[in-house]
VEXFIKOL-75132 format. One record per residue (C-alpha): z, y, x; residue in one letter; residue number from 1. Coordinates in nm, 4 decimals. Layout:
+----------+----------+----------+----+-----+
:        w :        v :        u : aa :   i :
+----------+----------+----------+----+-----+
:        Z :        Y :        X :  a : NUM :
...
+----------+----------+----------+----+-----+
//
This chain:
+----------+----------+----------+----+-----+
:        w :        v :        u : aa :   i :
+----------+----------+----------+----+-----+
:  -0.6224 :  -3.3317 :   2.3248 :  m :   1 :
:  -0.8128 :  -3.2555 :   2.0035 :  e :   2 :
:  -0.5038 :  -3.0862 :   1.8592 :  k :   3 :
:  -0.4732 :  -2.8695 :   2.1707 :  m :   4 :
:  -0.8381 :  -2.7623 :   2.1343 :  k :   5 :
:  -0.7811 :  -2.6627 :   1.7721 :  k :   6 :
:  -0.4720 :  -2.4617 :   1.8627 :  e :   7 :
:  -0.6584 :  -2.2828 :   2.1423 :  a :   8 :
:  -0.9482 :  -2.2000 :   1.9092 :  t :   9 :
:  -0.7084 :  -2.0668 :   1.6467 :  a :  10 :
:  -0.5279 :  -1.8553 :   1.9034 :  a :  11 :
:  -0.8557 :  -1.7040 :   2.0246 :  r :  12 :
:  -0.9594 :  -1.6196 :   1.6688 :  e :  13 :
:  -0.6243 :  -1.4527 :   1.6076 :  g :  14 :
:  -0.6541 :  -1.2473 :   1.9252 :  e :  15 :
:  -1.0028 :  -1.1241 :   1.8302 :  r :  16 :
:  -0.8789 :  -1.0172 :   1.4893 :  g :  17 :
:  -0.5749 :  -0.8361 :   1.6212 :  g :  18 :
:  -0.3223 :  -1.0615 :   1.4470 :  a :  19 :
:  -0.0290 :  -1.2140 :   1.6317 :  a :  20 :
:   0.0675 :  -1.5817 :   1.5878 :  p :  21 :
:   0.3933 :  -1.4827 :   1.4185 :  g :  22 :
:   0.2309 :  -1.2506 :   1.1641 :  d :  23 :
:   0.2471 :  -1.3308 :   0.7940 :  a :  24 :
:  -0.0741 :  -1.4341 :   0.6219 :  v :  25 :
:  -0.1198 :  -1.0924 :   0.4574 :  d :  26 :
:  -0.1023 :  -0.9159 :   0.7949 :  a :  27 :
:  -0.3452 :  -1.1662 :   0.9481 :  r :  28 :
:  -0.5949 :  -1.1148 :   0.6681 :  i :  29 :
:  -0.5613 :  -0.7358 :   0.6891 :  a :  30 :
:  -0.6270 :  -0.7459 :   1.0652 :  a :  31 :
:  -0.9453 :  -0.9509 :   1.0195 :  l :  32 :
:  -1.0695 :  -0.8335 :   0.6808 :  f :  33 :
:  -1.3452 :  -0.5983 :   0.7957 :  d :  34 :
:  -1.4897 :  -0.8723 :   1.0177 :  e :  35 :
:  -1.4992 :  -1.1444 :   0.7502 :  l :  36 :
:  -1.8172 :  -1.2624 :   0.5831 :  t :  37 :
:  -1.8565 :  -1.2050 :   0.2090 :  e :  38 :
:  -1.7603 :  -1.5657 :   0.1325 :  s :  39 :
:  -1.4557 :  -1.5393 :   0.3592 :  e :  40 :
:  -1.3523 :  -1.2156 :   0.1880 :  k :  41 :
:  -1.3647 :  -1.3887 :  -0.1504 :  r :  42 :
:  -1.1444 :  -1.6648 :  -0.0153 :  l :  43 :
:  -0.9078 :  -1.4092 :   0.1418 :  a :  44 :
:  -0.8658 :  -1.2414 :  -0.1969 :  e :  45 :
:  -0.7874 :  -1.5743 :  -0.3622 :  v :  46 :
:  -0.5275 :  -1.6557 :  -0.0948 :  v :  47 :
:  -0.3602 :  -1.3163 :  -0.1378 :  l :  48 :
:  -0.3549 :  -1.3485 :  -0.5162 :  e :  49 :
:  -0.2075 :  -1.6999 :  -0.5143 :  t :  50 :
:   0.0190 :  -1.6692 :  -0.2113 :  a :  51 :
:   0.3358 :  -1.6501 :  -0.4221 :  s :  52 :
:   0.2560 :  -1.9982 :  -0.5556 :  d :  53 :
:   0.0364 :  -2.1368 :  -0.2802 :  l :  54 :
:   0.2054 :  -2.4775 :  -0.2870 :  s :  55 :
:   0.0528 :  -2.5382 :  -0.6317 :  a :  56 :
:  -0.3025 :  -2.5342 :  -0.4938 :  f :  57 :
:  -0.4979 :  -2.7592 :  -0.2617 :  t :  58 :
:  -0.7449 :  -2.6201 :  -0.0108 :  a :  59 :
:  -1.0269 :  -2.7561 :  -0.2254 :  g :  60 :
:  -0.8975 :  -2.5779 :  -0.5359 :  e :  61 :
:  -0.8826 :  -2.2463 :  -0.3498 :  l :  62 :
:  -1.2357 :  -2.3014 :  -0.2223 :  a :  63 :
:  -1.3614 :  -2.3652 :  -0.5772 :  v :  64 :
:  -1.1885 :  -2.0513 :  -0.7079 :  r :  65 :
:  -1.3519 :  -1.8475 :  -0.4316 :  a :  66 :
:  -1.6891 :  -2.0226 :  -0.4740 :  d :  67 :
:  -1.7051 :  -2.1278 :  -0.1090 :  v :  68 :
:  -1.7530 :  -2.4629 :   0.0610 :  s :  69 :
:  -1.4697 :  -2.6749 :   0.1941 :  a :  70 :
:  -1.6086 :  -2.6254 :   0.5442 :  a :  71 :
:  -1.5984 :  -2.2468 :   0.5023 :  t :  72 :
:  -1.2371 :  -2.2714 :   0.3856 :  a :  73 :
:  -1.1372 :  -2.4850 :   0.6839 :  a :  74 :
:  -1.3002 :  -2.2400 :   0.9271 :  r :  75 :
:  -1.1331 :  -1.9486 :   0.7510 :  f :  76 :
:  -0.7841 :  -2.0966 :   0.7858 :  f :  77 :
:  -0.8437 :  -2.1620 :   1.1555 :  r :  78 :
:  -0.9789 :  -1.8092 :   1.1983 :  r :  79 :
:  -0.6494 :  -1.6773 :   1.0643 :  l :  80 :
:  -0.4736 :  -1.8705 :   1.3399 :  g :  81 :
:  -0.3546 :  -2.1729 :   1.1401 :  y :  82 :
:  -0.4202 :  -2.5281 :   1.2492 :  e :  83 :
:  -0.4893 :  -2.6309 :   0.8897 :  s :  84 :
:  -0.4316 :  -2.5308 :   0.5280 :  y :  85 :
:  -0.1078 :  -2.7290 :   0.5377 :  g :  86 :
:   0.0047 :  -2.5138 :   0.8296 :  d :  87 :
:  -0.0693 :  -2.2024 :   0.6227 :  l :  88 :
:   0.1297 :  -2.3300 :   0.3236 :  r :  89 :
:   0.4288 :  -2.4125 :   0.5420 :  r :  90 :
:   0.4087 :  -2.0662 :   0.6995 :  s :  91 :
:   0.4134 :  -1.8913 :   0.3618 :  v :  92 :
:   0.6971 :  -2.1097 :   0.2361 :  r :  93 :
:   0.9081 :  -2.0508 :   0.5468 :  d :  94 :
:   0.8409 :  -1.6764 :   0.5631 :  a :  95 :
:   0.9481 :  -1.6272 :   0.1978 :  r :  96 :
:   0.7684 :  -1.2914 :   0.1935 :  t :  97 :
:   0.5816 :  -1.3605 :  -0.1280 :  w :  98 :
:   0.8608 :  -1.4662 :  -0.3620 :  g :  99 :
:   1.0127 :  -1.2716 :  -0.6441 :  s : 100 :
:   1.3641 :  -1.1267 :  -0.6006 :  p : 101 :
:   1.4870 :  -1.4223 :  -0.8064 :  l : 102 :
:   1.3346 :  -1.6630 :  -0.5535 :  y : 103 :
:   1.4779 :  -1.4672 :  -0.2640 :  e : 104 :
:   1.8240 :  -1.4661 :  -0.4207 :  l : 105 :
:   1.8218 :  -1.8361 :  -0.5009 :  s : 106 :
:   1.7034 :  -1.9252 :  -0.1507 :  s : 107 :
:   1.9381 :  -1.6923 :   0.0395 :  a : 108 :
:   2.1364 :  -1.8753 :   0.3042 :  e : 109 :
:   2.3884 :  -1.6046 :   0.3862 :  r : 110 :
:   2.5207 :  -1.2748 :   0.2511 :  p : 111 :
:   2.3096 :  -0.9618 :   0.2822 :  a : 112 :
:   2.3512 :  -0.8016 :   0.6242 :  d : 113 :
:   2.3309 :  -0.4215 :   0.6297 :  f : 114 :
:   2.2540 :  -0.4033 :   1.0016 :  a : 115 :
:   1.9649 :  -0.6458 :   0.9510 :  l : 116 :
:   1.8489 :  -0.4392 :   0.6525 :  h : 117 :
:   1.8363 :  -0.1211 :   0.8635 :  v : 118 :
:   1.6742 :  -0.3029 :   1.1556 :  a : 119 :
:   1.3949 :  -0.4244 :   0.9285 :  q : 120 :
:   1.3343 :  -0.0708 :   0.7995 :  d : 121 :
:   1.3125 :   0.0551 :   1.1570 :  i : 122 :
:   1.0673 :  -0.2224 :   1.2417 :  e : 123 :
:   0.8525 :  -0.1262 :   0.9436 :  n : 124 :
:   0.8438 :   0.2354 :   1.0613 :  l : 125 :
:   0.7462 :   0.1279 :   1.4129 :  k : 126 :
:   0.4647 :  -0.0844 :   1.2749 :  r : 127 :
:   0.3461 :   0.2028 :   1.0561 :  l : 128 :
:   0.3254 :   0.4301 :   1.3601 :  a : 129 :
:   0.1274 :   0.1813 :   1.5667 :  t : 130 :
:  -0.0920 :   0.0172 :   1.2999 :  e : 131 :
:  -0.2019 :   0.3141 :   1.0888 :  l : 132 :
:  -0.5424 :   0.4257 :   1.2153 :  a : 133 :
:  -0.5544 :   0.8008 :   1.2990 :  p : 134 :
:  -0.9056 :   0.8223 :   1.1532 :  a : 135 :
:  -0.7891 :   0.6824 :   0.8176 :  a : 136 :
:  -0.4967 :   0.9235 :   0.8155 :  l : 137 :
:  -0.7280 :   1.2175 :   0.8844 :  a : 138 :
:  -0.9626 :   1.1009 :   0.6073 :  d : 139 :
:  -0.6690 :   1.0868 :   0.3659 :  a : 140 :
:  -0.5622 :   1.4437 :   0.4435 :  v : 141 :
:  -0.9213 :   1.5660 :   0.4067 :  e : 142 :
:  -0.9496 :   1.3942 :   0.0685 :  l : 143 :
:  -0.6256 :   1.5546 :  -0.0517 :  l : 144 :
:  -0.7146 :   1.9008 :   0.0771 :  a : 145 :
:  -1.0734 :   1.9142 :  -0.0466 :  s : 146 :
:  -1.0071 :   1.7944 :  -0.4013 :  s : 147 :
:  -0.9595 :   2.0587 :  -0.6683 :  k : 148 :
:  -0.7190 :   1.8452 :  -0.8692 :  r : 149 :
:  -0.4937 :   1.5594 :  -0.7615 :  l : 150 :
:  -0.3867 :   1.2830 :  -0.9987 :  h : 151 :
:  -0.1169 :   1.0397 :  -0.8862 :  l : 152 :
:  -0.0358 :   0.7012 :  -1.0356 :  i : 153 :
:   0.1794 :   0.3990 :  -0.9618 :  g : 154 :
:   0.3123 :   0.1077 :  -1.1636 :  f : 155 :
:   0.6440 :  -0.0776 :  -1.1348 :  r : 156 :
:   0.8189 :   0.0138 :  -0.8071 :  n : 157 :
:   0.5169 :   0.2194 :  -0.7033 :  s : 158 :
:   0.5905 :   0.4632 :  -0.9871 :  a : 159 :
:   0.8841 :   0.6030 :  -0.7893 :  a : 160 :
:   0.6572 :   0.6615 :  -0.4890 :  l : 161 :
:   0.4010 :   0.8411 :  -0.7057 :  a : 162 :
:   0.6714 :   1.0669 :  -0.8510 :  a : 163 :
:   0.8058 :   1.1499 :  -0.5041 :  y : 164 :
:   0.4560 :   1.2291 :  -0.3763 :  a : 165 :
:   0.3849 :   1.4524 :  -0.6740 :  r : 166 :
:   0.7023 :   1.6504 :  -0.6046 :  g : 167 :
:   0.6052 :   1.7133 :  -0.2420 :  l : 168 :
:   0.2316 :   1.7706 :  -0.2865 :  f : 169 :
:   0.2956 :   2.0242 :  -0.5654 :  a : 170 :
:   0.4803 :   2.2460 :  -0.3170 :  h : 171 :
:   0.1625 :   2.3137 :  -0.1214 :  v : 172 :
:  -0.1222 :   2.2511 :  -0.3669 :  k : 173 :
:  -0.1760 :   2.3524 :  -0.7308 :  p : 174 :
:  -0.2820 :   2.1186 :  -1.0102 :  d : 175 :
:  -0.1079 :   1.8010 :  -0.8957 :  v : 176 :
:  -0.0533 :   1.5683 :  -1.1903 :  r : 177 :
:   0.1533 :   1.2532 :  -1.2325 :  l : 178 :
:  -0.0105 :   0.9974 :  -1.4625 :  l : 179 :
:   0.0334 :   0.9045 :  -1.7340 :  p : 180 :
:   0.1622 :   1.2272 :  -1.8869 :  l : 181 :
:   0.4441 :   1.1871 :  -2.1383 :  a : 182 :
:   0.3060 :   1.0943 :  -2.4777 :  g : 183 :
:  -0.0449 :   1.0348 :  -2.3419 :  q : 184 :
:  -0.2428 :   0.7188 :  -2.2793 :  t : 185 :
:  -0.4241 :   0.6572 :  -1.9529 :  l : 186 :
:  -0.7580 :   0.6868 :  -2.1330 :  a : 187 :
:  -0.6650 :   1.0381 :  -2.2434 :  e : 188 :
:  -0.5548 :   1.1287 :  -1.8920 :  d : 189 :
:  -0.8579 :   0.9877 :  -1.7133 :  l : 190 :
:  -1.1333 :   1.1163 :  -1.9384 :  v : 191 :
:  -1.3287 :   1.4027 :  -1.7839 :  g : 192 :
:  -1.2502 :   1.3234 :  -1.4193 :  l : 193 :
:  -1.5342 :   1.4047 :  -1.1827 :  g : 194 :
:  -1.6301 :   1.4724 :  -0.8204 :  p : 195 :
:  -1.3779 :   1.7582 :  -0.7885 :  e : 196 :
:  -1.0892 :   1.5236 :  -0.8699 :  d : 197 :
:  -0.9019 :   1.2735 :  -0.6581 :  a : 198 :
:  -0.6753 :   0.9884 :  -0.7638 :  l : 199 :
:  -0.3892 :   0.8913 :  -0.5340 :  v : 200 :
:  -0.2860 :   0.5347 :  -0.6149 :  v : 201 :
:   0.0371 :   0.3746 :  -0.5002 :  f : 202 :
:  -0.0339 :   0.0054 :  -0.5319 :  g : 203 :
:   0.2397 :  -0.2041 :  -0.3751 :  f : 204 :
:   0.2967 :  -0.5602 :  -0.4832 :  r : 205 :
:   0.3220 :  -0.6747 :  -0.7488 :  r : 206 :
:   0.0226 :  -0.4861 :  -0.8828 :  r : 207 :
:  -0.0641 :  -0.5258 :  -1.2524 :  p : 208 :
:  -0.4257 :  -0.6349 :  -1.3164 :  p : 209 :
:  -0.4815 :  -0.3123 :  -1.5133 :  a : 210 :
:  -0.4627 :  -0.1130 :  -1.1898 :  l : 211 :
:  -0.8041 :  -0.2407 :  -1.0802 :  r : 212 :
:  -0.9567 :  -0.1387 :  -1.4114 :  e : 213 :
:  -0.8085 :   0.2112 :  -1.3771 :  v : 214 :
:  -0.9476 :   0.2457 :  -1.0255 :  m : 215 :
:  -1.2886 :   0.1119 :  -1.1278 :  a : 216 :
:  -1.3110 :   0.3634 :  -1.4137 :  a : 217 :
:  -1.2091 :   0.6516 :  -1.1875 :  v : 218 :
:  -1.4587 :   0.5512 :  -0.9197 :  r : 219 :
:  -1.7372 :   0.5414 :  -1.1792 :  q : 220 :
:  -1.6467 :   0.8991 :  -1.2764 :  s : 221 :
:  -1.7309 :   1.0202 :  -0.9263 :  g : 222 :
:  -1.3710 :   1.1039 :  -0.8345 :  a : 223 :
:  -1.2448 :   0.9873 :  -0.4978 :  r : 224 :
:  -0.9546 :   0.7462 :  -0.4563 :  i : 225 :
:  -0.6818 :   0.7305 :  -0.1930 :  l : 226 :
:  -0.4890 :   0.4029 :  -0.2031 :  l : 227 :
:  -0.1465 :   0.3718 :  -0.0393 :  v : 228 :
:  -0.0536 :   0.0058 :  -0.0374 :  t : 229 :
:   0.0695 :  -0.2923 :   0.1628 :  d : 230 :
:  -0.1196 :  -0.5580 :   0.3549 :  a : 231 :
:  -0.1665 :  -0.7809 :   0.0495 :  s : 232 :
:  -0.4128 :  -0.5513 :  -0.1326 :  a : 233 :
:  -0.7680 :  -0.6817 :  -0.1218 :  a : 234 :
:  -0.9728 :  -0.6241 :  -0.4369 :  r : 235 :
:  -0.7949 :  -0.2964 :  -0.5133 :  t : 236 :
:  -0.8707 :  -0.1746 :  -0.1601 :  a : 237 :
:  -1.2434 :  -0.2297 :  -0.2213 :  h : 238 :
:  -1.2314 :   0.0332 :  -0.4947 :  l : 239 :
:  -1.0678 :   0.3015 :  -0.2788 :  a : 240 :
:  -1.2499 :   0.5504 :  -0.0601 :  h : 241 :
:  -0.9551 :   0.5663 :   0.1807 :  v : 242 :
:  -0.6819 :   0.3028 :   0.2169 :  t : 243 :
:  -0.3528 :   0.3478 :   0.4000 :  l : 244 :
:  -0.1453 :   0.0326 :   0.4445 :  r : 245 :
:   0.2312 :   0.0381 :   0.4987 :  c : 246 :
:   0.4528 :  -0.2470 :   0.6195 :  p : 247 :
:   0.6994 :  -0.3209 :   0.3401 :  n : 248 :
:   0.8811 :  -0.6386 :   0.4359 :  q : 249 :
:   1.2444 :  -0.6329 :   0.3280 :  g : 250 :
:   1.5357 :  -0.8054 :   0.4956 :  a : 251 :
:   1.6544 :  -0.9829 :   0.1814 :  s : 252 :
:   1.5816 :  -0.9655 :  -0.1917 :  l : 253 :
:   1.3549 :  -0.6645 :  -0.2238 :  f : 254 :
:   1.0597 :  -0.5099 :  -0.0451 :  d : 255 :
:   1.1264 :  -0.2022 :   0.1667 :  s : 256 :
:   0.9722 :   0.1348 :   0.0776 :  y : 257 :
:   1.0995 :   0.3300 :   0.3777 :  v : 258 :
:   0.7580 :   0.3304 :   0.5486 :  a : 259 :
:   0.5598 :   0.4603 :   0.2470 :  p : 260 :
:   0.8256 :   0.7257 :   0.1795 :  m : 261 :
:   0.7892 :   0.8447 :   0.5381 :  s : 262 :
:   0.4101 :   0.8422 :   0.5067 :  l : 263 :
:   0.4249 :   1.0501 :   0.1867 :  i : 264 :
:   0.6371 :   1.3133 :   0.3605 :  s : 265 :
:   0.3920 :   1.3289 :   0.6499 :  h : 266 :
:   0.0906 :   1.3547 :   0.4185 :  l : 267 :
:   0.2523 :   1.6445 :   0.2320 :  a : 268 :
:   0.3234 :   1.8283 :   0.5571 :  s : 269 :
:  -0.0261 :   1.7618 :   0.6923 :  a : 270 :
:  -0.1735 :   1.8775 :   0.3612 :  l : 271 :
:   0.0210 :   2.2037 :   0.3875 :  g : 272 :
:  -0.1120 :   2.2617 :   0.7378 :  v : 273 :
:  -0.4682 :   2.1818 :   0.6292 :  a : 274 :
:  -0.4496 :   2.4272 :   0.3367 :  l : 275 :
:  -0.3092 :   2.6986 :   0.5614 :  g : 276 :
:  -0.2579 :   3.0385 :   0.3997 :  k : 277 :
:  -0.3030 :   2.9029 :   0.0476 :  a : 278 :
:  -0.0118 :   2.6627 :   0.0943 :  a : 279 :
:   0.2009 :   2.9343 :   0.2561 :  e : 280 :
:   0.1377 :   3.1713 :  -0.0358 :  s : 281 :
:   0.2263 :   2.9011 :  -0.2858 :  r : 282 :
:   0.5532 :   2.8265 :  -0.1077 :  l : 283 :
:   0.6365 :   3.1983 :  -0.1028 :  e : 284 :
:   0.5822 :   3.2210 :  -0.4790 :  m : 285 :
:   0.8003 :   2.9165 :  -0.5322 :  i : 286 :
:   1.0789 :   3.0763 :  -0.3290 :  e : 287 :
:   1.0486 :   3.4006 :  -0.5299 :  d : 288 :
:   1.0842 :   3.2040 :  -0.8517 :  l : 289 :
:   1.3811 :   3.0156 :  -0.7110 :  h : 290 :
:   1.5587 :   3.3461 :  -0.6513 :  r : 291 :
:   1.4689 :   3.4717 :  -0.9975 :  r : 292 :
:   1.5494 :   3.1567 :  -1.1952 :  l : 293 :
:   1.8491 :   3.0351 :  -0.9951 :  e : 294 :
:   2.0581 :   3.3515 :  -0.9446 :  p : 295 :
:   2.3745 :   3.1594 :  -0.8680 :  f : 296 :
:   2.2299 :   2.9588 :  -0.5834 :  s : 297 :
:   2.3465 :   3.0259 :  -0.2274 :  t : 298 :
:   2.0173 :   3.1992 :  -0.1448 :  a : 299 :
:   2.0414 :   3.4520 :  -0.4259 :  g : 300 :
:   2.4091 :   3.4629 :  -0.5306 :  r : 301 :
:   2.5013 :   3.7275 :  -0.7838 :  r : 302 :
:   2.8407 :   3.8302 :  -0.9162 :  i : 303 :
:   2.8687 :   3.8273 :  -1.2901 :  s : 304 :
:   2.9858 :   4.1641 :  -1.4335 :  r : 305 :
:   3.0404 :   4.0298 :  -1.7835 :  g : 306 :
+----------+----------+----------+----+-----+
//
């Protein structure tokens, strides 16, 4: 009977926070994060940071690292919808969403399935459409449109997302920079940023610790920060003015970046609409230069007379 009461309490907590019983721990924390107390938020950050090796820690050790009581930790795990800390550890181990590609490869039980791979990407896109708050999306577009200069950065796999975003944003807005510039250090790139600047950070796992220092320095400069990330970001999200989270669960070895790529395309289009005539004029100038600099393209084909 006591076990049934605990399960019912956990289920009610999960329903209030918007998390489903089958959700991974990162999604559960993201759904509840704004409602957590300060001590619970510290514990949430510790759980997210250690989730890839959660089996190495006891509940008491996590509580000490977060500077919370054992009772607070126990209530926190139940609030996430788990019967106990042991239940949480088993969930993370079984889900295998926190392991490195090496772990995923060594634990694979069957060959990669392309249909499953595509189905997971589709599921991520569906979740993005339903979970991304319209208000946060509108705030992100306003931040991009109102900033005089945009600076984009991403480390590891996020670097490819930053480069893609720079290519699209530069079509509709001038002064869009990808950091770090070739031959420059980040210190040289970040010095002089101020209220007219904005930093767009792509911070998908695994995030290097230096990313938080970069964001902290930029925030101190008065520049605004847009963070595009996954559900596991906690401390980095505190440093951003606007945070957009994308589902990125992969079907096998690697995380999926289909959802953030789709979001980047939408942000670029929405930015163009928000900038209106200025974006249209910029695109017209780009097309004129295309015709001038690429005379042998289909749009401006010329016949050589030499």
